[in-house]
C-alpha positions as CSV (number, residue, x, y, z in Angstrom):
1,M,-11.8,13.8,-5.2
2,E,-11.7,10.0,-4.5
3,S,-10.7,8.8,-1.2
4,Q,-7.1,7.5,-0.5
5,T,-8.5,4.3,0.5
6,K,-10.2,3.9,-3.0
7,L,-7.3,4.9,-5.0
8,I,-5.0,2.5,-3.2
9,K,-7.3,-0.2,-3.6
10,A,-7.6,0.3,-7.5
11,H,-3.9,0.5,-7.5
12,L,-3.3,-2.8,-5.8
13,Q,-6.2,-4.4,-7.7
14,A,-4.4,-3.4,-10.9
15,G,-1.7,-5.9,-9.9
16,K,0.8,-3.2,-8.6
17,T,2.8,-3.1,-5.5
18,L,3.0,-0.1,-3.2
19,T,5.3,1.3,-0.5
20,A,4.6,4.3,1.9
21,I,6.8,6.6,-0.3
22,Q,4.9,5.6,-3.4
23,A,1.6,6.3,-1.5
24,L,2.6,9.6,-0.3
25,E,3.8,10.7,-3.6
26,M,0.9,9.3,-5.8
27,F,-2.0,9.8,-3.2
28,G,-0.9,12.2,-0.7
29,C,-1.3,9.4,1.9
30,F,0.8,9.5,5.0
31,R,-0.6,6.5,6.7
32,L,-0.5,3.6,4.3
33,A,-0.5,1.0,7.0
34,A,-3.8,2.4,8.2
35,R,-5.3,2.3,4.7
36,V,-4.2,-1.1,4.2
37,K,-5.8,-2.3,7.5
38,D,-9.1,-0.6,6.3
39,L,-8.9,-2.5,2.9
40,K,-7.9,-5.8,5.0
41,D,-10.9,-5.2,7.2
42,S,-13.2,-4.8,4.3
43,G,-12.2,-8.4,3.1
44,M,-9.3,-7.5,0.7
45,I,-6.4,-9.8,0.9
46,I,-3.1,-8.0,1.1
47,D,0.3,-9.2,1.8
48,K,3.6,-7.5,2.7
49,A,7.3,-8.0,2.6
50,M,9.8,-6.0,4.5
51,V,12.5,-4.9,2.0
52,K,16.1,-3.5,2.7
53,N,17.4,-0.7,0.4
54,D,21.0,0.1,-0.3
55,N,21.2,2.2,2.8
56,D,20.2,-0.8,5.0
57,K,16.8,1.0,5.7
58,H,13.9,-1.3,5.9
59,Y,10.2,-0.5,4.5
60,A,7.2,-2.4,3.7
61,L,6.1,-3.4,0.2
62,Y,2.3,-4.3,-0.2
63,W,0.4,-6.3,-2.8
64,E,-3.0,-7.8,-3.3
65,V,-3.1,-11.5,-3.1
66,T,-5.3,-13.0,-5.7
């Protein structure tokens, strides 16, 4: 099985965005922010925006900056 970090990297490099809920559902990753930090530390440029849903809950949306 590929590591969560590699799977997340491939997802972002495909031009897709990712939230913590999506990372949990797709990759079984409970700590997306930590995996994003690992990717940033390896040289990948990742940005995020804080998004508010209809229930006034905020969450981070990540994407690769190309």
